[in-house]
N, C-alpha and C positions, 0 to 999 in steps of 0.2 A: 603718686600719694594723694592728689585731688580726687582722682577715682576713687581711691580707698575712701576718703572722707564722705564723697557722696553715696557711697554704699553704706557705710555707717550711719548715716543721716537717715537714709530708707529703713534701716533695720532698727533704728530708733522710734519712728514712726509707727512701724507695724507692732513692736514690742511694747511701746509705753504712749504712744499718741501724740508724742510730741518730738521735736527734733533732736533733743538729748545732747551729750557732750562727748567728745573723744577724752578719756581720761589720761591714756597712755598707750603707747605703741610698744610692746614687748620685745617685737623682734620685726626685722624688715630685712628679706633675702632679696637682692638683686641678682638673677640667676641667667640672664640671657639679656643680650643689647635689645635697645630699642632707639628705631630712628624716626626723624620726622617722615611722616606718611606711612608708618606702619599702623595696619589695624589692630585693637586688641580688645578681647572679652573680659570681663571682670565678674567674680562673684564672691559672696561672702555670706557666712553663715554663723549661726549661733553655736558655740560649742559648750558653753556653761551660762547658766543664768542664777543670778542673786536676786534680793528682792528690788534692788535699783540699779543693779549692774549688769553688763552682759559680756561675756568673753567671746571676741569675735575672730573667725580665720578668713583671711581672704586671699584669694588668687586672682593674677592677672595674666593671661594667655595672649601670646602673639598669634593671629589668625591669618594675617596677610602680610607679607613683608616686602618692604620697597628698599631696592638696592641703592648704592651710592651713585650708580647712573640715573636714577629715577624711575627704574622699571622693575616690575616684580609681580607678583600674584598671589593666590592663595598657597599657603603650606600644605603638604600632604597630612600631617597633624600639626594641631596647636602646640606652640612651644611655652612651656611654663617660664614666663620672665620674671616674675615678682611674686614673693608670698610674704604674707604679714600675719601678725597676732595683734590684737589690740583690747582694750577694756573700753566699753562705752558706759556711760550714766545714761539711764531712761527714766522717762515720767512714771510715778508712782500712781496707778489708777487708783481713784477715791473707792 
């Protein structure tokens, strides 16, 4: 969730010039387990724009898996581990 918050902050800065505020998470789906040591990549994009708000979709993929034995490596294909939708409030341009 912290990674999604960072992505939302970045989108707020790009869309409104300020850090903005997360108004609500509409859904969060945990689709695959994550373990300490796993490497992930996350992306977020705007799916709807209002005057002061943005609807955001975000996904987090596991790209390197570390097993319980502490060993692992890159996965053949990234695994979608978490998906979320949220509404953020952005600054209103002058």
